[in-house]
Backbone as CSV, one residue per row, in Angstrom:
resi,resn,N_x,N_y,N_z,CA_x,CA_y,CA_z,C_x,C_y,C_z
1,MET,0.755,-1.644,0.018,-0.536,0.200,0.093,0.714,1.051,-0.211
2,THR,1.450,1.116,1.089,2.724,2.591,1.300,3.257,2.719,-0.394
3,ILE,3.872,1.917,-0.863,4.708,0.985,-1.855,3.779,2.145,-3.268
4,GLY,2.356,1.607,-3.235,1.342,1.992,-4.614,1.061,3.799,-4.395
5,ILE,1.271,4.292,-3.049,1.140,5.905,-3.242,2.290,6.512,-3.479
6,SER,3.461,5.567,-2.923,5.142,6.228,-2.967,4.808,6.592,-4.430
7,ILE,4.445,5.718,-5.315,4.691,5.865,-7.233,3.809,6.398,-7.007
8,ALA,2.430,6.878,-7.201,1.495,7.464,-6.923,1.779,9.215,-7.049
9,LEU,2.627,9.590,-5.837,3.061,10.624,-5.369,4.415,11.217,-6.505
10,ILE,5.177,10.552,-6.226,6.652,10.479,-7.839,5.601,10.652,-8.818
11,LEU,5.312,9.906,-9.409,4.054,10.082,-10.377,3.722,11.662,-11.085
12,SER,2.985,11.654,-9.924,1.992,13.668,-9.368,2.662,14.577,-9.370
13,SER,3.669,14.017,-9.338,4.944,15.501,-8.806,5.385,15.615,-10.365
14,MET,6.204,14.615,-10.440,6.817,14.974,-12.286,5.798,15.452,-12.910
15,LEU,3.932,15.764,-12.861,3.390,15.520,-14.272,2.611,16.766,-13.665
16,MET,3.297,17.324,-12.209,2.191,18.444,-11.841,3.495,19.634,-12.459
17,VAL,5.740,18.947,-12.051,5.710,20.190,-12.688,5.772,20.468,-14.775
18,LEU,5.722,19.222,-15.076,5.395,19.478,-16.507,4.903,19.622,-17.350
19,LEU,3.494,20.172,-16.458,2.481,21.217,-16.245,1.919,22.524,-15.431
20,VAL,3.182,22.837,-14.973,2.729,24.151,-14.831,4.278,24.642,-15.895
21,LEU,5.276,23.674,-15.920,5.457,24.788,-16.978,5.284,24.661,-18.620
22,LEU,3.771,24.121,-18.760,3.699,24.112,-20.312,2.416,25.114,-19.656
23,HIS,1.436,25.578,-18.295,1.662,27.378,-18.959,1.782,28.549,-19.801
24,LYS,1.312,29.589,-19.456,1.338,30.853,-20.844,1.960,31.193,-19.763
25,GLY,3.221,31.809,-19.626,3.566,33.631,-19.027,2.838,34.301,-18.808
26,LYS,2.021,34.824,-17.777,1.900,36.299,-17.794,3.334,37.006,-17.572
27,GLY,3.649,37.232,-17.831,5.254,37.880,-17.849,6.651,37.774,-17.989
28,GLY,7.534,37.909,-17.973,8.981,37.605,-17.492,10.168,37.209,-17.198
29,GLY,9.616,35.977,-17.387,10.356,35.252,-15.772,10.450,34.078,-16.564
30,LEU,10.754,33.123,-16.351,11.438,31.865,-16.025,10.717,31.083,-17.343
31,SER,8.800,31.563,-17.012,8.319,30.772,-17.986,8.678,30.883,-18.999
32,ASP,8.877,31.988,-19.400,9.003,32.645,-20.603,10.932,32.345,-21.192
33,MET,11.918,32.254,-20.412,12.956,31.450,-20.280,12.904,30.187,-20.862
34,PHE,11.749,29.324,-20.321,11.952,27.338,-20.478,10.854,27.131,-21.895
35,GLY,10.065,28.140,-21.138,9.007,27.459,-22.430,8.479,28.714,-23.025
36,GLY,9.141,30.231,-23.572,8.873,30.530,-24.222,7.691,30.503,-25.712
37,GLY,9.009,29.657,-26.208,8.556,28.834,-27.829,7.690,27.926,-28.061
38,PHE,7.509,26.943,-26.629,6.575,25.788,-26.818,5.188,26.498,-26.294
39,SER,4.860,27.360,-25.523,4.053,27.621,-24.839,3.565,28.205,-25.637
40,SER,3.947,29.097,-26.294,3.301,30.371,-27.472,2.851,29.579,-28.910
41,SER,3.072,28.219,-28.908,1.559,27.874,-29.861,0.312,27.403,-29.122
42,PHE,0.295,26.603,-27.739,-0.270,26.004,-27.312,-1.243,27.909,-26.574
43,GLY,-0.573,29.166,-26.683,-1.287,29.844,-25.481,-2.531,30.517,-26.573
44,GLY,-2.551,30.061,-27.552,-3.976,30.859,-28.740,-5.075,30.596,-28.208
45,SER,-5.497,28.965,-27.699,-6.191,29.049,-27.752,-6.952,29.093,-26.322
46,SER,-8.376,29.060,-25.854,-8.328,29.207,-24.507,-8.594,28.200,-24.211
47,VAL,-9.567,27.038,-25.032,-10.049,26.317,-24.776,-9.549,24.665,-23.885
48,VAL,-8.077,25.215,-25.202,-6.624,24.811,-24.149,-6.247,24.577,-22.867
49,GLU,-5.864,25.642,-22.571,-5.280,26.755,-21.337,-6.794,25.867,-20.214
50,ARG,-7.656,26.215,-21.258,-8.844,26.334,-19.585,-8.580,24.132,-19.931
51,ASN,-8.231,23.436,-20.441,-8.397,21.862,-19.386,-7.452,21.974,-19.394
52,LEU,-5.905,22.714,-19.306,-4.814,22.041,-19.372,-4.889,23.411,-17.513
53,ASP,-5.408,24.306,-17.894,-5.342,24.317,-15.572,-6.544,23.290,-15.457
54,ARG,-7.163,23.164,-15.815,-7.793,21.732,-14.925,-7.543,20.154,-14.591
55,LEU,-6.140,20.413,-15.316,-5.719,18.608,-15.580,-4.341,19.455,-14.919
56,THR,-4.214,21.066,-14.153,-3.418,21.065,-13.335,-4.070,21.224,-11.809
57,ILE,-4.875,21.328,-11.814,-5.918,21.585,-10.158,-6.890,19.037,-9.522
58,ILE,-6.369,18.854,-11.147,-6.823,17.668,-10.769,-5.323,16.771,-9.635
59,THR,-4.625,17.251,-10.835,-3.010,16.921,-10.215,-2.702,16.957,-9.170
60,GLY,-2.646,18.000,-9.184,-2.762,18.169,-7.676,-3.483,18.046,-6.376
61,ALA,-4.788,17.555,-6.929,-5.154,17.088,-5.785,-4.545,15.802,-6.178
62,VAL,-4.773,15.013,-6.387,-3.923,13.974,-6.415,-2.320,13.492,-5.727
63,TRP,-1.989,14.696,-5.490,-0.763,14.908,-4.884,-0.544,15.194,-3.853
64,PHE,-2.266,16.147,-3.657,-2.042,16.542,-1.970,-2.839,14.892,-0.899
65,ILE,-3.890,14.398,-2.212,-4.082,13.177,-1.072,-2.426,12.244,-0.935
66,CYS,-1.866,12.358,-1.891,-1.178,11.036,-1.657,0.185,11.577,-0.532
67,ILE,0.109,12.850,-0.069,0.906,13.241,0.846,0.031,13.376,2.279
68,ILE,-1.058,13.428,2.272,-1.988,12.569,3.007,-1.872,11.790,3.413
69,ALA,-2.826,10.525,2.748,-2.641,9.141,2.863,-1.308,8.301,2.882
70,LEU,0.345,9.514,2.755,1.310,8.126,3.197,1.761,9.162,4.866
71,GLY,1.188,10.511,4.942,1.825,11.005,6.469,0.074,10.084,7.832
72,LEU,-0.691,9.695,7.104,-1.345,9.156,8.097,-0.842,7.731,8.142
73,ILE,-0.393,7.063,7.607,0.102,5.656,7.172,1.228,5.417,8.159
74,LEU,2.491,6.593,7.631,3.422,6.257,7.700,3.472,6.957,9.348
75,ARG,2.278,7.230,10.085,2.284,8.467,11.512,2.999,7.300,12.770
76,PRO,3.517,7.350,13.290,4.437,7.191,14.366,3.299,6.498,15.469
């Protein structure tokens, strides 16, 4: 049980990093430096941005649930 939750936590963490980097940057910063050209092709459609927001929120919720579950299981 603990190994499955740990694997889900690792996968959701990596997916969260990827999804955050795919978001369109609001200003000049790290998002423009790393993903400026790539995110500009996705930034034109509001539907794509909305779906990316939803997927990021769902992934964050899965990540949060994994953290809480591991904390409850591994509590002394």
